[in-house]
N, C-alpha and C positions, 0 to 999 in steps of 0.2 A: 436484534442485539448488535451492539457496536463491538468492533474488534480493532485493536491496534496491531499493525504489521510493521515490524522494524526490520528493514533489510540492511545488512552490514556488508559493505563492499569488500571484495577480495583485492589482492595486490594489483590486479589489472582492471579493477572496477571502473576507474575513470575512463580509460581507453575504450573498454567494452560498452560502457554506458552510452557513449556517443554513437556507436554503431547500432545499438538496439533500442535507443530512445523512441524512434517512431512506432515500433511495434508495441512497446510498453505503453506509450500514450494512447494508442488505438484501443488497447485492452481497457485502460482506465476510462477512456471516453465512453465505451459501452456501458460500464458500470455507472458512470456519472449520469448518462442519459436515463438510467433507471432510478435516479435519485438516491443512489446507495453509497456515494463517496461523501464522507463527512469533511475530510480534508486530506491533502496529500502533497508531498514535495520532497526535494532533496534536502539533506542536512547541509548547512552551509560550511561545515568543517570538512566536507567531502568524505565523510565516513559511511554514508549510506542514505537511506530514505525512510520517511515516516509516512505511513498510509493508515487512515482510519476509515473503515467501511462498515456498512450495515450488512449483516448476513444472518441467515436463519439459524446457523449452528457453527460451532468451532470447525467441524469437518468441512463446511462450505468455505469458511475463511481460509482454511489450510489448503483446500483445492485451488482456490483463487491464487494464493501465494505460490503454490507449487508450480502452477502453469504460467505464471507471469514471465514474460520474456527476459526480465532481468535475472530471475532465478534460473530459468532454463539455460540461459547463455552465459552464466558465470559472472554476471555483474555482482550479484549478491553471493557472498561466500557463506553467509549464515543468515537465517531468517527466524525471528521470534514472533509469535502471535499470542496476544493476550486479550481476553474479554475485557471490555472497558465500560465503566459506568460514568456517563457524562453528568457532571454536576454544574459546571459553568461552560458557556453562558447559560443562564437559566432559560428554560423553554417556556416562553410566555404564551398563554393562549389569548386569542382575540375574541372579544364578546360577539 
């Protein structure tokens, strides 16, 4: 299942983001190596981040978000997690 994780930065998010980015990226790299990151990156209006991952359950996605260095270290003031049904781009099968 796919899950959207929306992390909303707190008042000191930008400053804290710089400090904790290496640890956050290391955690993301582990998930990416498993083929479970659909897409991820910061919102360009500097309000937070969008992460779309593959997880077996909402509980697993919540655990991932709860232990992310950006959450643990106060970059994200608030996190929303939603199950997501990907419609586009269409998943084409190869013959």
